[in-house]
N, C-alpha and C positions, 0 to 999 in steps of 0.2 A: 651469708643472705643467699636465698636459693636462685638456682640458673635454668635456663631453657637448653635441649640437647636437640640434634637433629641427626639422625642417621638414613642412610639410603646414598641414592646416586649422585654424583655430581651435580649433574644438571640443573638435579631438583632443589640439591641443598644449599651451595654455595651462597646464596644471597641472603642466607639466614645469618651469615659472620657478621651481615652489616648491621643489624639487629640485636647483635649480640651474643647472638645462640652459639655453643660449643659444635662444631659441626662436625661429625665423623664421615667420612665416604666409604661407602661402601660399595662397590660392583658386583658382589657374589654372596652367597650364602656364608663364607669363611669368611670373609671382610664385617658381615653385619654381625656377625658372631663374636669377632674380634672387640668391633668398635660397643659392642653392649658390656661386654666383659671390662671394657676401659673406661667406663660412663664415670666420671668422679661422684662421690659421695654426694654434694650437694645440687645436684640435678632434682628438681622437682617435675618438671614437666620434660615428658621427650615425644617428642613429633618423630614419624616412620613413615617413609614413602611406602605406597603401597606393595612395591617390590620386597623392602628391606623389611616389613610386616610377614609377607608370605618363606621370605628365608627363613623368619625366625621363629616360624611356625604359626599353629592354627591360633595361639594366645600369646600375642608379642609380648603379656606381661609376665610371661614365666617359660623363658625358652629354658632349654635343657643347662647351659652352660651359666646360669645367672651370677651377676657378679655379688650379690647381698642377697638375705635371706629372702625365700619367695613371700613373706609376708609384710615384706617393705608396703606399706599402706599410701605412702607419703608421693611416689610415683603418678602422675600422670600423664597416660600413653595415650596417643592420640594418631590415627594413621591419615595420611593423607588418601583423597580422592585417587584413584588412577587417572 
């Protein structure tokens, strides 16, 4: 079964755990990239805070340290408004 994940600052992401999302707190670019690399394979929807999206690069779907092939088309990435 596919799941959703959220990457970003604790203040903006922790509430998503109540809805069953995998929450990966990232307070800086190193933590955001580490969270990206640690995404479970069954994640189908990824929500990023605006800061996390900026930390991961201009195109958050293809950061340089992606944990899976960049041809993965089954991951929907959504960026929260600032």
